[in-house]
C-alpha positions in Angstrom: 16.7 -63.2 -67.9 13.1 -62.4 -68.5 12.3 -59.9 -71.3 9.3 -58.0 -72.4 8.0 -59.3 -75.7 6.0 -56.9 -77.9 4.5 -57.3 -81.3 3.6 -56.8 -84.2 6.7 -55.0 -85.3 5.7 -52.2 -87.8 9.2 -50.7 -88.5 12.9 -51.2 -87.8 15.6 -48.9 -89.0 16.7 -45.2 -88.8 14.8 -42.0 -89.0 16.8 -38.8 -89.0 14.6 -35.6 -89.1 15.4 -32.0 -89.8 13.3 -28.9 -89.4 14.8 -25.6 -90.6 13.3 -22.2 -89.9 13.4 -18.9 -91.7 16.0 -16.7 -90.0 14.6 -14.8 -87.0 11.2 -16.5 -87.2 9.3 -19.5 -85.9 8.2 -20.5 -89.4 9.5 -23.7 -90.9 11.2 -23.0 -94.2 12.3 -26.6 -95.0 12.0 -30.0 -93.5 13.4 -33.4 -94.2 12.6 -36.9 -92.8 14.7 -39.7 -94.0 13.8 -43.4 -93.4 16.3 -46.2 -93.8 14.1 -49.2 -93.3 15.5 -52.6 -92.5 12.2 -54.2 -91.7 8.5 -53.4 -92.4 5.4 -55.1 -93.8 6.4 -53.6 -97.1 10.0 -54.7 -97.1 13.2 -52.8 -96.9 14.1 -49.5 -98.5 15.0 -45.8 -98.2 12.6 -42.9 -98.3 13.1 -39.1 -98.1 10.3 -36.7 -97.5 11.3 -33.1 -98.4 9.2 -30.0 -97.7 10.0 -26.5 -99.0 8.2 -23.3 -98.1 7.0 -21.1 -101.0 10.2 -19.0 -101.0 12.6 -22.1 -101.3 10.3 -23.9 -103.7 10.1 -20.9 -106.0 13.8 -20.2 -105.9 14.7 -23.8 -106.7 11.9 -24.6 -109.1 10.6 -27.4 -106.9 7.2 -28.4 -105.5 6.5 -27.8 -101.8 6.3 -31.5 -100.9 8.0 -34.4 -102.6 8.6 -38.0 -101.5 11.8 -39.7 -102.9 12.0 -43.5 -102.5 13.5 -46.7 -103.8 10.4 -48.6 -102.7 7.1 -46.8 -103.4 4.7 -49.0 -101.3 7.1 -48.5 -98.4 7.1 -44.8 -98.9 3.3 -44.6 -98.9 3.2 -46.8 -95.8 5.7 -44.7 -93.8 4.1 -41.5 -94.9 0.5 -42.4 -94.2 1.1 -44.4 -91.0 3.8 -42.3 -89.3 5.3 -39.2 -90.9 2.2 -37.2 -91.7 1.1 -37.4 -88.1 4.3 -36.0 -86.6 3.9 -32.7 -84.8 3.7 -29.9 -87.3 3.9 -32.1 -90.4 0.3 -32.7 -91.3 -0.1 -29.3 -93.1 2.8 -30.1 -95.4 0.5 -32.3 -97.5 2.7 -35.4 -97.9 -0.4 -37.7 -98.0 -1.0 -36.2 -101.5 2.6 -35.7 -102.6 4.1 -37.5 -105.5 6.6 -40.3 -105.0 9.7 -40.1 -107.2 12.0 -43.0 -107.8 15.4 -42.3 -106.3 18.8 -43.8 -105.4 20.4 -43.1 -102.0 23.9 -43.2 -100.5 24.7 -42.6 -96.9 27.8 -41.6 -94.9 28.0 -41.3 -91.2 30.2 -41.2 -88.1 27.8 -40.6 -85.3 30.5 -38.9 -83.2 30.4 -36.1 -85.8 27.9 -36.3 -88.7 25.2 -38.2 -90.7 24.8 -37.4 -94.4 22.3 -38.7 -97.0 22.5 -38.1 -100.8 19.4 -38.7 -102.8 19.5 -38.8 -106.7 16.3 -38.7 -108.8 16.4 -37.8 -112.5 18.3 -34.5 -112.7 17.9 -33.7 -109.0 20.6 -34.3 -106.3 19.7 -33.6 -102.7 22.2 -33.6 -99.9 21.0 -33.6 -96.3 23.6 -33.2 -93.6 23.2 -33.6 -89.8 26.3 -32.3 -88.0 27.7 -30.9 -84.8 26.3 -33.7 -82.7 25.8 -32.4 -79.2 24.1 -35.1 -77.1 22.8 -38.7 -77.3 20.5 -40.8 -75.2 18.1 -43.8 -75.4 14.4 -43.0 -75.4 11.4 -45.3 -75.1 7.7 -44.3 -75.5 5.1 -46.8 -74.3 2.4 -45.0 -76.3 4.0 -42.2 -78.4 1.9 -39.0 -78.5 -1.0 -41.0 -77.0 -1.9 -42.5 -80.4 -3.1 -40.7 -83.5 -1.1 -42.7 -86.0 -2.1 -45.0 -88.9 -3.9 -44.1 -92.1 -7.1 -43.2 -90.1 -5.1 -41.7 -87.2 -6.5 -44.2 -84.8 -3.5 -46.5 -84.1 -1.1 -46.6 -81.2 2.6 -47.5 -81.2 5.4 -48.3 -78.7 8.5 -46.6 -80.0 12.2 -46.8 -78.9 15.3 -45.3 -80.4 18.8 -43.9 -79.7 18.5 -40.1 -80.3 21.4 -37.9 -81.3 20.7 -34.1 -81.2 22.6 -31.9 -83.6 23.7 -28.3 -83.5 23.5 -27.9 -87.3 21.5 -29.1 -90.3 21.9 -28.3 -94.0 20.1 -29.2 -97.1 21.3 -28.5 -100.7 19.5 -29.2 -103.9 21.7 -29.4 -107.0 24.4 -27.7 -104.9 22.1 -24.8 -104.1 21.6 -24.3 -100.3 18.1 -24.3 -99.0 17.5 -21.3 -96.8 16.8 -22.1 -93.1 18.5 -22.9 -89.8 17.8 -25.4 -87.2 16.3 -24.4 -83.8 18.6 -25.2 -80.9 18.2 -24.3 -77.3 19.8 -25.2 -73.9 17.4 -25.5 -71.1 18.0 -24.2 -67.6 19.0 -27.7 -66.4 21.6 -27.8 -69.2 19.7 -30.2 -71.4 20.2 -29.5 -75.1 17.2 -29.4 -77.5 17.2 -29.3 -81.3 15.0 -29.5 -84.3 17.8 -31.4 -86.1 18.3 -35.0 -84.8 19.2 -38.5 -85.9 17.2 -41.4 -84.5 19.0 -44.8 -84.8 17.9 -48.3 -83.9 14.3 -47.1 -84.1 11.5 -49.6 -83.7 7.8 -49.0 -83.9 5.5 -51.7 -82.5 1.7 -51.5 -83.0 -0.5 -52.2 -80.0 -4.0 -51.7 -78.8 -4.3 -49.9 -75.4 -5.7 -52.1 -72.7 -9.2 -51.1 -71.8 -10.6 -51.3 -68.3 -12.9 -54.2 -67.8 -16.5 -53.4 -66.9 
């Protein structure tokens, strides 16, 4: 059977994402993006980007944006190439955020939940994706029409299996971070959520074909 062959591969792994909102508002109060990398130009590793709004950061005595990682070059690569360009994430300032050395453990049963625990110095962060409502496979021939890479001028083909969740929770040293995920059911019964788990995710860099003159 013939297959489509694309390269170079820029990332393989998992990338669960969570955006929580202040109750009754459209303002993000906290956000987490976890990368479990099984292949990249910078090797394997795990990275957690954590954003807290002013209220959560003050209450917990934490900075607004921190990157936790067991592979710092990988963390910089994922942040600068991909994560900082996600919709709504650029204002969080992760391109200037400190990278803290961390250890990670993960538990999951994708019929029910996905949980990551991050330990760094005296800080323990638990991120829980739960109440999984729907799943499907998605493929983007040119995700967002480009705008990725350190200079925001690169294009990528992306595919993954996406699991949308009804709930997301973050705790820091057992203290809950204030915020709730945004969920909505569309008129055609499709479920949408700001809390999701992306598995079997692959990013492939490419240059768009240009019309010949």
